[in-house]
N, C-alpha and C positions, 0 to 999 in steps of 0.2 A: 666302235662299240665302247661303251661308257665301262670305266674298270669301276670296282665295288666302291671304291674312295669316293667317287664324284657323282655315284646314281643320286643321292638327294638334291645335288647342286641339280643337275639338267632336270629334275623333277619339280625346281623350285617358280615360283610364280615372276621371281625377278629375273631367272635365265630366260622364262619364256618369253615375256617382256621386251625383254634385250634381244632374245634373238628375233622377233617378230618385227620391232621396228627396224633392226639392223637392215634384213632383207630387204623389208619395202625399201629402206634408204638406197639400196643398189638395186632397185627394179628387179628384185628375185633374177637377178645374171651372173652367172660366171666372172666374176673379177679379173681371174689370171685369163680366161678367154677374151673376154674385153682390151684387156692389154696388148693381145695379140690382135686385134683387130676381127675377130669373132664374137659373133651374137649366140650364146649358150644359155640355159637355164639352168641356176645353179640347184644344188643338192644338197653340199655340209657346208655346215659355217665351222670352220676351222680355228681353233685358238693357236695362234703363231707361237706364243711361248705355251708347251705343253701344261697340261695341268698336271699336278702332283700332290701328293698328301699334305705337302707343307705350305702350299700357295693355294689349295682350294677353296681358302676364305678370304683369301683376299681379291675384294671387287677391281682394284685395279690391272689384275690379271684375267680374272674369270670375266668381268661384264664391262671393260674397256674397248670401247668399240676399234683402237688402235691395235690393240691385239688381235681381233678378227680378219678374217677373209672368208669370202662366200666363193665355193668353188663346184663347178660341176665334180662328178665320180674321177672323169680321166683325169683330170686338172690334179685333184686331190690325189689321185694313186700314183702320179707323177712326180708330184712336187710334194707330198705331204705323207702323212704315215703308212700308205700303201707301202711306198718306195722304201722307206724305212724301216718298215716291217721286216718284208722282205731281205734288206740286207741283215738286219742281225739276225735274221733263221738261218741264212746262210752262214755265218760267225759263230752259231752256236747259242747266241741270246735270245732273249726275250725280255719284255715288261710282267713283273707276277702283279697280284690284284691290290698291290699298293703301290705300283707304279716305279717299283726301283726295279733295275736291270740286273739279271739273273742267267748264270748259267746255264742251258738245258739240260 
């Protein structure tokens, strides 16, 4: 889910065009599954470098294809934000609306 600071970015024409073109470039398939020899449709276009209030206006982070990976829900949860969030919650931490790490 988009953080408050990133909502306007994710609604921007630049992001929507970037997202569409990137997904087409990987034929709509999960890149992580493909590396493992499986063919699964992708679902989430993930930024490898997490977006923060400090980098949200940097197109070399937000729109750079080298910083993107298209994954299915399972791969995203196992290797991406899903796993990170669960681990943080176990440690009593979470990200606030500004993307800062805070104690629960």
